[in-house]
ChimeraX commands (.cxc) that place a marker at each C-alpha (Angstrom):
marker #1 position 0.68,-20.55,6.79 radius 0.5
marker #1 position 0.67,-19.50,3.14 radius 0.5
marker #1 position 1.46,-15.83,2.53 radius 0.5
marker #1 position 0.85,-13.91,-0.68 radius 0.5
marker #1 position 2.85,-10.76,-1.42 radius 0.5
marker #1 position 1.71,-8.50,-4.25 radius 0.5
marker #1 position 3.86,-5.78,-5.81 radius 0.5
marker #1 position 3.19,-3.54,-8.79 radius 0.5
marker #1 position 6.53,-3.17,-10.55 radius 0.5
marker #1 position 9.56,-5.19,-11.62 radius 0.5
marker #1 position 11.74,-2.95,-9.43 radius 0.5
marker #1 position 9.72,-3.94,-6.34 radius 0.5
marker #1 position 9.62,-7.60,-7.38 radius 0.5
marker #1 position 13.41,-7.66,-7.66 radius 0.5
marker #1 position 13.78,-6.17,-4.18 radius 0.5
marker #1 position 11.53,-8.80,-2.57 radius 0.5
marker #1 position 11.92,-12.00,-4.56 radius 0.5
marker #1 position 15.47,-12.69,-3.47 radius 0.5
marker #1 position 14.51,-12.32,0.21 radius 0.5
marker #1 position 12.39,-15.47,0.28 radius 0.5
marker #1 position 13.09,-19.10,-0.57 radius 0.5
marker #1 position 10.02,-20.75,0.93 radius 0.5
marker #1 position 7.23,-22.33,-1.10 radius 0.5
marker #1 position 4.78,-20.97,1.45 radius 0.5
marker #1 position 5.60,-17.37,0.46 radius 0.5
marker #1 position 4.36,-16.35,-2.98 radius 0.5
marker #1 position 5.64,-13.03,-4.37 radius 0.5
marker #1 position 3.92,-11.87,-7.55 radius 0.5
marker #1 position 3.80,-8.72,-9.66 radius 0.5
marker #1 position 0.33,-7.45,-10.56 radius 0.5
marker #1 position 1.20,-4.39,-12.64 radius 0.5
marker #1 position 0.50,-0.74,-11.92 radius 0.5
marker #1 position -2.95,0.62,-11.07 radius 0.5
marker #1 position -6.24,-0.47,-9.57 radius 0.5
marker #1 position -7.46,-2.86,-12.27 radius 0.5
marker #1 position -4.13,-4.72,-12.41 radius 0.5
marker #1 position -4.06,-4.86,-8.61 radius 0.5
marker #1 position -7.56,-6.31,-8.34 radius 0.5
marker #1 position -6.85,-8.90,-11.04 radius 0.5
marker #1 position -3.54,-9.81,-9.40 radius 0.5
marker #1 position -5.16,-10.26,-5.99 radius 0.5
marker #1 position -8.05,-12.30,-7.46 radius 0.5
marker #1 position -5.66,-14.57,-9.33 radius 0.5
marker #1 position -3.44,-15.04,-6.29 radius 0.5
marker #1 position -6.46,-16.06,-4.21 radius 0.5
marker #1 position -7.74,-18.39,-6.94 radius 0.5
marker #1 position -4.40,-20.10,-7.60 radius 0.5
marker #1 position -2.79,-20.16,-4.16 radius 0.5
marker #1 position -5.50,-19.66,-1.49 radius 0.5
marker #1 position -3.20,-17.63,0.78 radius 0.5
marker #1 position -4.02,-17.17,4.45 radius 0.5
marker #1 position -2.79,-13.56,4.29 radius 0.5
marker #1 position -2.19,-11.08,1.48 radius 0.5
marker #1 position 0.39,-8.31,1.79 radius 0.5
marker #1 position 0.47,-5.30,-0.51 radius 0.5
marker #1 position 4.11,-4.24,-0.65 radius 0.5
marker #1 position 5.86,-1.51,-2.57 radius 0.5
marker #1 position 6.59,2.19,-2.47 radius 0.5
marker #1 position 4.38,5.24,-2.10 radius 0.5
marker #1 position 4.41,8.98,-1.84 radius 0.5
marker #1 position 4.35,10.21,1.75 radius 0.5
marker #1 position 2.50,12.98,3.52 radius 0.5
marker #1 position 3.02,14.66,6.89 radius 0.5
marker #1 position 5.60,16.60,8.83 radius 0.5
marker #1 position 6.63,13.45,10.70 radius 0.5
marker #1 position 7.50,11.38,7.64 radius 0.5
marker #1 position 10.65,11.02,5.55 radius 0.5
marker #1 position 11.94,8.97,2.64 radius 0.5
marker #1 position 12.63,5.32,3.65 radius 0.5
marker #1 position 10.05,5.40,6.46 radius 0.5
marker #1 position 7.43,2.66,6.13 radius 0.5
marker #1 position 3.69,3.26,6.32 radius 0.5
marker #1 position 1.63,0.30,7.48 radius 0.5
marker #1 position -1.93,1.08,6.50 radius 0.5
marker #1 position -4.39,0.89,9.36 radius 0.5
marker #1 position -7.05,1.59,6.71 radius 0.5
marker #1 position -7.18,2.27,2.98 radius 0.5
marker #1 position -9.57,3.97,0.59 radius 0.5
marker #1 position -9.62,5.50,-2.89 radius 0.5
marker #1 position -8.77,9.14,-3.50 radius 0.5
marker #1 position -10.26,9.12,-7.03 radius 0.5
marker #1 position -13.67,7.44,-6.52 radius 0.5
marker #1 position -16.95,9.31,-6.22 radius 0.5
marker #1 position -20.30,7.48,-6.45 radius 0.5
marker #1 position -22.50,10.38,-5.42 radius 0.5
marker #1 position -24.24,10.44,-2.07 radius 0.5
marker #1 position -26.64,7.51,-2.70 radius 0.5
marker #1 position -30.31,7.67,-1.84 radius 0.5
marker #1 position -29.77,7.65,1.92 radius 0.5
marker #1 position -26.80,10.02,1.86 radius 0.5
marker #1 position -24.50,7.36,3.30 radius 0.5
marker #1 position -21.86,7.15,0.56 radius 0.5
marker #1 position -18.79,9.34,1.06 radius 0.5
marker #1 position -16.04,10.53,-1.24 radius 0.5
marker #1 position -13.57,7.72,-1.87 radius 0.5
marker #1 position -16.14,4.95,-1.30 radius 0.5
marker #1 position -17.41,2.48,-3.86 radius 0.5
marker #1 position -21.15,2.24,-3.24 radius 0.5
marker #1 position -21.95,-1.03,-1.50 radius 0.5
marker #1 position -18.43,-1.36,-0.11 radius 0.5
marker #1 position -17.03,-0.04,3.20 radius 0.5
marker #1 position -16.00,3.61,3.19 radius 0.5
marker #1 position -12.54,2.42,4.26 radius 0.5
marker #1 position -11.04,-1.05,4.25 radius 0.5
marker #1 position -9.48,-1.88,7.60 radius 0.5
marker #1 position -6.22,-3.78,8.01 radius 0.5
marker #1 position -6.43,-7.03,9.91 radius 0.5
marker #1 position -5.93,-5.89,13.54 radius 0.5
marker #1 position -3.66,-8.80,14.53 radius 0.5
marker #1 position -1.43,-8.24,11.50 radius 0.5
marker #1 position -1.35,-4.51,12.20 radius 0.5
marker #1 position -0.28,-5.06,15.81 radius 0.5
marker #1 position 2.53,-7.38,14.68 radius 0.5
marker #1 position 3.68,-4.89,12.05 radius 0.5
marker #1 position 3.93,-2.04,14.52 radius 0.5
marker #1 position 6.09,-4.12,16.85 radius 0.5
marker #1 position 8.87,-4.65,14.28 radius 0.5
marker #1 position 12.17,-3.17,15.51 radius 0.5
marker #1 position 13.73,-0.55,13.23 radius 0.5
marker #1 position 16.97,1.36,12.91 radius 0.5
marker #1 position 17.38,4.59,10.97 radius 0.5
marker #1 position 13.75,4.87,9.89 radius 0.5
marker #1 position 10.24,4.78,11.36 radius 0.5
marker #1 position 7.23,2.55,10.90 radius 0.5
marker #1 position 4.09,4.66,10.94 radius 0.5
marker #1 position 0.46,3.59,10.93 radius 0.5
marker #1 position -2.32,5.50,9.25 radius 0.5
marker #1 position -4.48,5.97,6.19 radius 0.5
marker #1 position -3.20,5.00,2.74 radius 0.5
marker #1 position -5.15,6.38,-0.22 radius 0.5
marker #1 position -5.12,4.82,-3.68 radius 0.5
marker #1 position -5.81,6.16,-7.15 radius 0.5
marker #1 position -4.84,5.80,-10.78 radius 0.5
marker #1 position -2.49,8.77,-10.76 radius 0.5
marker #1 position 1.27,8.96,-10.34 radius 0.5
marker #1 position 1.58,12.00,-8.09 radius 0.5
marker #1 position 4.47,13.99,-9.51 radius 0.5
marker #1 position 3.38,17.52,-8.64 radius 0.5
marker #1 position 2.68,19.47,-5.48 radius 0.5
marker #1 position -0.62,20.63,-6.98 radius 0.5
marker #1 position -1.95,17.09,-7.40 radius 0.5
marker #1 position -0.82,16.09,-3.92 radius 0.5
marker #1 position -2.54,19.14,-2.42 radius 0.5
marker #1 position -5.79,18.21,-4.18 radius 0.5
marker #1 position -5.64,14.72,-2.62 radius 0.5
marker #1 position -4.67,15.91,0.85 radius 0.5
marker #1 position -7.44,18.50,0.78 radius 0.5
marker #1 position -9.93,15.61,0.92 radius 0.5
marker #1 position -7.78,13.25,3.02 radius 0.5
marker #1 position -5.62,15.43,5.28 radius 0.5
marker #1 position -4.80,12.50,7.58 radius 0.5
marker #1 position -3.38,10.35,4.75 radius 0.5
marker #1 position 0.14,9.08,5.40 radius 0.5
marker #1 position 0.74,7.45,2.01 radius 0.5
marker #1 position -0.56,7.70,-1.55 radius 0.5
marker #1 position -0.24,4.73,-3.89 radius 0.5
marker #1 position -1.88,3.13,-6.92 radius 0.5
marker #1 position -2.81,-0.38,-5.74 radius 0.5
marker #1 position -3.47,-0.96,-2.03 radius 0.5
marker #1 position -7.18,-0.11,-1.87 radius 0.5
marker #1 position -7.95,-2.31,-4.86 radius 0.5
marker #1 position -6.12,-5.22,-3.26 radius 0.5
marker #1 position -7.89,-4.51,0.03 radius 0.5
marker #1 position -11.31,-4.45,-1.68 radius 0.5
marker #1 position -10.59,-7.78,-3.35 radius 0.5
marker #1 position -9.49,-9.27,-0.04 radius 0.5
marker #1 position -12.63,-7.90,1.60 radius 0.5
marker #1 position -14.81,-9.61,-1.00 radius 0.5
marker #1 position -12.99,-12.94,-0.69 radius 0.5
marker #1 position -12.56,-12.65,3.10 radius 0.5
marker #1 position -8.76,-12.87,3.12 radius 0.5
marker #1 position -6.83,-10.96,5.83 radius 0.5
marker #1 position -4.95,-8.01,4.32 radius 0.5
marker #1 position -2.22,-5.56,5.23 radius 0.5
marker #1 position -0.23,-2.97,3.25 radius 0.5
marker #1 position 3.43,-2.00,3.68 radius 0.5
marker #1 position 4.58,1.04,1.71 radius 0.5
marker #1 position 8.14,2.32,1.76 radius 0.5
marker #1 position 8.11,6.10,1.29 radius 0.5
marker #1 position 10.01,6.82,-1.91 radius 0.5
marker #1 position 9.17,10.51,-2.16 radius 0.5
marker #1 position 7.24,13.28,-0.43 radius 0.5
marker #1 position 5.46,15.20,-3.21 radius 0.5
marker #1 position 4.81,18.34,-1.17 radius 0.5
marker #1 position 8.57,18.69,-0.65 radius 0.5
marker #1 position 9.58,17.52,-4.13 radius 0.5
marker #1 position 9.86,18.80,-7.69 radius 0.5
marker #1 position 9.23,16.64,-10.77 radius 0.5
marker #1 position 9.41,13.42,-8.71 radius 0.5
marker #1 position 13.17,13.80,-8.26 radius 0.5
marker #1 position 13.01,12.14,-4.83 radius 0.5
marker #1 position 11.28,9.13,-6.40 radius 0.5
marker #1 position 13.98,8.67,-9.03 radius 0.5
marker #1 position 16.76,9.16,-6.46 radius 0.5
marker #1 position 15.13,6.54,-4.24 radius 0.5
marker #1 position 15.48,3.82,-6.88 radius 0.5
marker #1 position 18.93,4.98,-7.91 radius 0.5
marker #1 position 20.50,5.14,-4.46 radius 0.5
marker #1 position 18.59,3.79,-1.45 radius 0.5
marker #1 position 15.99,1.18,-2.44 radius 0.5
marker #1 position 18.22,-1.82,-1.80 radius 0.5
marker #1 position 17.52,-2.19,1.92 radius 0.5
marker #1 position 14.08,-0.62,2.02 radius 0.5
marker #1 position 11.94,-3.77,1.80 radius 0.5
marker #1 position 13.45,-5.53,4.81 radius 0.5
marker #1 position 10.42,-4.58,6.93 radius 0.5
marker #1 position 8.18,-6.81,4.82 radius 0.5
marker #1 position 10.67,-9.67,5.22 radius 0.5
marker #1 position 10.90,-9.18,8.99 radius 0.5
marker #1 position 7.11,-9.04,9.26 radius 0.5
marker #1 position 6.66,-12.27,7.33 radius 0.5
marker #1 position 9.24,-14.01,9.50 radius 0.5
marker #1 position 7.19,-13.02,12.56 radius 0.5
marker #1 position 4.01,-14.74,11.37 radius 0.5
marker link #1:1,2 radius 0.2
marker link #1:2,3 radius 0.2
marker link #1:3,4 radius 0.2
marker link #1:4,5 radius 0.2
marker link #1:5,6 radius 0.2
marker link #1:6,7 radius 0.2
marker link #1:7,8 radius 0.2
marker link #1:8,9 radius 0.2
marker link #1:9,10 radius 0.2
marker link #1:10,11 radius 0.2
marker link #1:11,12 radius 0.2
marker link #1:12,13 radius 0.2
marker link #1:13,14 radius 0.2
marker link #1:14,15 radius 0.2
marker link #1:15,16 radius 0.2
marker link #1:16,17 radius 0.2
marker link #1:17,18 radius 0.2
marker link #1:18,19 radius 0.2
marker link #1:19,20 radius 0.2
marker link #1:20,21 radius 0.2
marker link #1:21,22 radius 0.2
marker link #1:22,23 radius 0.2
marker link #1:23,24 radius 0.2
marker link #1:24,25 radius 0.2
marker link #1:25,26 radius 0.2
marker link #1:26,27 radius 0.2
marker link #1:27,28 radius 0.2
marker link #1:28,29 radius 0.2
marker link #1:29,30 radius 0.2
marker link #1:30,31 radius 0.2
marker link #1:31,32 radius 0.2
marker link #1:32,33 radius 0.2
marker link #1:33,34 radius 0.2
marker link #1:34,35 radius 0.2
marker link #1:35,36 radius 0.2
marker link #1:36,37 radius 0.2
marker link #1:37,38 radius 0.2
marker link #1:38,39 radius 0.2
marker link #1:39,40 radius 0.2
marker link #1:40,41 radius 0.2
marker link #1:41,42 radius 0.2
marker link #1:42,43 radius 0.2
marker link #1:43,44 radius 0.2
marker link #1:44,45 radius 0.2
marker link #1:45,46 radius 0.2
marker link #1:46,47 radius 0.2
marker link #1:47,48 radius 0.2
marker link #1:48,49 radius 0.2
marker link #1:49,50 radius 0.2
marker link #1:50,51 radius 0.2
marker link #1:51,52 radius 0.2
marker link #1:52,53 radius 0.2
marker link #1:53,54 radius 0.2
marker link #1:54,55 radius 0.2
marker link #1:55,56 radius 0.2
marker link #1:56,57 radius 0.2
marker link #1:57,58 radius 0.2
marker link #1:58,59 radius 0.2
marker link #1:59,60 radius 0.2
marker link #1:60,61 radius 0.2
marker link #1:61,62 radius 0.2
marker link #1:62,63 radius 0.2
marker link #1:63,64 radius 0.2
marker link #1:64,65 radius 0.2
marker link #1:65,66 radius 0.2
marker link #1:66,67 radius 0.2
marker link #1:67,68 radius 0.2
marker link #1:68,69 radius 0.2
marker link #1:69,70 radius 0.2
marker link #1:70,71 radius 0.2
marker link #1:71,72 radius 0.2
marker link #1:72,73 radius 0.2
marker link #1:73,74 radius 0.2
marker link #1:74,75 radius 0.2
marker link #1:75,76 radius 0.2
marker link #1:76,77 radius 0.2
marker link #1:77,78 radius 0.2
marker link #1:78,79 radius 0.2
marker link #1:79,80 radius 0.2
marker link #1:80,81 radius 0.2
marker link #1:81,82 radius 0.2
marker link #1:82,83 radius 0.2
marker link #1:83,84 radius 0.2
marker link #1:84,85 radius 0.2
marker link #1:85,86 radius 0.2
marker link #1:86,87 radius 0.2
marker link #1:87,88 radius 0.2
marker link #1:88,89 radius 0.2
marker link #1:89,90 radius 0.2
marker link #1:90,91 radius 0.2
marker link #1:91,92 radius 0.2
marker link #1:92,93 radius 0.2
marker link #1:93,94 radius 0.2
marker link #1:94,95 radius 0.2
marker link #1:95,96 radius 0.2
marker link #1:96,97 radius 0.2
marker link #1:97,98 radius 0.2
marker link #1:98,99 radius 0.2
marker link #1:99,100 radius 0.2
marker link #1:100,101 radius 0.2
marker link #1:101,102 radius 0.2
marker link #1:102,103 radius 0.2
marker link #1:103,104 radius 0.2
marker link #1:104,105 radius 0.2
marker link #1:105,106 radius 0.2
marker link #1:106,107 radius 0.2
marker link #1:107,108 radius 0.2
marker link #1:108,109 radius 0.2
marker link #1:109,110 radius 0.2
marker link #1:110,111 radius 0.2
marker link #1:111,112 radius 0.2
marker link #1:112,113 radius 0.2
marker link #1:113,114 radius 0.2
marker link #1:114,115 radius 0.2
marker link #1:115,116 radius 0.2
marker link #1:116,117 radius 0.2
marker link #1:117,118 radius 0.2
marker link #1:118,119 radius 0.2
marker link #1:119,120 radius 0.2
marker link #1:120,121 radius 0.2
marker link #1:121,122 radius 0.2
marker link #1:122,123 radius 0.2
marker link #1:123,124 radius 0.2
marker link #1:124,125 radius 0.2
marker link #1:125,126 radius 0.2
marker link #1:126,127 radius 0.2
marker link #1:127,128 radius 0.2
marker link #1:128,129 radius 0.2
marker link #1:129,130 radius 0.2
marker link #1:130,131 radius 0.2
marker link #1:131,132 radius 0.2
marker link #1:132,133 radius 0.2
marker link #1:133,134 radius 0.2
marker link #1:134,135 radius 0.2
marker link #1:135,136 radius 0.2
marker link #1:136,137 radius 0.2
marker link #1:137,138 radius 0.2
marker link #1:138,139 radius 0.2
marker link #1:139,140 radius 0.2
marker link #1:140,141 radius 0.2
marker link #1:141,142 radius 0.2
marker link #1:142,143 radius 0.2
marker link #1:143,144 radius 0.2
marker link #1:144,145 radius 0.2
marker link #1:145,146 radius 0.2
marker link #1:146,147 radius 0.2
marker link #1:147,148 radius 0.2
marker link #1:148,149 radius 0.2
marker link #1:149,150 radius 0.2
marker link #1:150,151 radius 0.2
marker link #1:151,152 radius 0.2
marker link #1:152,153 radius 0.2
marker link #1:153,154 radius 0.2
marker link #1:154,155 radius 0.2
marker link #1:155,156 radius 0.2
marker link #1:156,157 radius 0.2
marker link #1:157,158 radius 0.2
marker link #1:158,159 radius 0.2
marker link #1:159,160 radius 0.2
marker link #1:160,161 radius 0.2
marker link #1:161,162 radius 0.2
marker link #1:162,163 radius 0.2
marker link #1:163,164 radius 0.2
marker link #1:164,165 radius 0.2
marker link #1:165,166 radius 0.2
marker link #1:166,167 radius 0.2
marker link #1:167,168 radius 0.2
marker link #1:168,169 radius 0.2
marker link #1:169,170 radius 0.2
marker link #1:170,171 radius 0.2
marker link #1:171,172 radius 0.2
marker link #1:172,173 radius 0.2
marker link #1:173,174 radius 0.2
marker link #1:174,175 radius 0.2
marker link #1:175,176 radius 0.2
marker link #1:176,177 radius 0.2
marker link #1:177,178 radius 0.2
marker link #1:178,179 radius 0.2
marker link #1:179,180 radius 0.2
marker link #1:180,181 radius 0.2
marker link #1:181,182 radius 0.2
marker link #1:182,183 radius 0.2
marker link #1:183,184 radius 0.2
marker link #1:184,185 radius 0.2
marker link #1:185,186 radius 0.2
marker link #1:186,187 radius 0.2
marker link #1:187,188 radius 0.2
marker link #1:188,189 radius 0.2
marker link #1:189,190 radius 0.2
marker link #1:190,191 radius 0.2
marker link #1:191,192 radius 0.2
marker link #1:192,193 radius 0.2
marker link #1:193,194 radius 0.2
marker link #1:194,195 radius 0.2
marker link #1:195,196 radius 0.2
marker link #1:196,197 radius 0.2
marker link #1:197,198 radius 0.2
marker link #1:198,199 radius 0.2
marker link #1:199,200 radius 0.2
marker link #1:200,201 radius 0.2
marker link #1:201,202 radius 0.2
marker link #1:202,203 radius 0.2
marker link #1:203,204 radius 0.2
marker link #1:204,205 radius 0.2
marker link #1:205,206 radius 0.2
marker link #1:206,207 radius 0.2
marker link #1:207,208 radius 0.2
marker link #1:208,209 radius 0.2
marker link #1:209,210 radius 0.2
marker link #1:210,211 radius 0.2
marker link #1:211,212 radius 0.2
marker link #1:212,213 radius 0.2
marker link #1:213,214 radius 0.2
view
């Protein structure tokens, strides 16, 4: 099985690259944001034809049951910054690109495997991840997102674009996001900066353990 892992930033690439030494596992950086993510996923599919694509990285968390270093495995993903109107038949919803699913579903077999990974000191949670071209560094912005997606567990800048690309090319997809900060409990993204300074080193082991289980 050939597995593609896509991350957005050099920091994330450094955390994951040294975990793998197999030619069947390709770890690549796409860059930050939806356009970079879609290009990165398209190029990975074109060059490597992976059997599975994993979106891995960090995200802002939401919910009383979540804390920094927990991992959100997306059961579904959508955009928090897309609005195409209601379409002629009224079927298009906020967060949906017209002509695409309202939400992109994780591969159910991959999701089941992900939720069975043993953990110690943190939780793996499943739920909605929402994506947009906005680094959420204020409570006000997070509230505006959660107002429309109250069930969202994680907010990132790439997963939905990778999921849409995988949907188009019919490649199984799953997203792992380590919670680096919780914007509704944070000020000026201080949690995010502390995460990289102090506790990121062991936070991507879930992705490694998941890949080893495939």
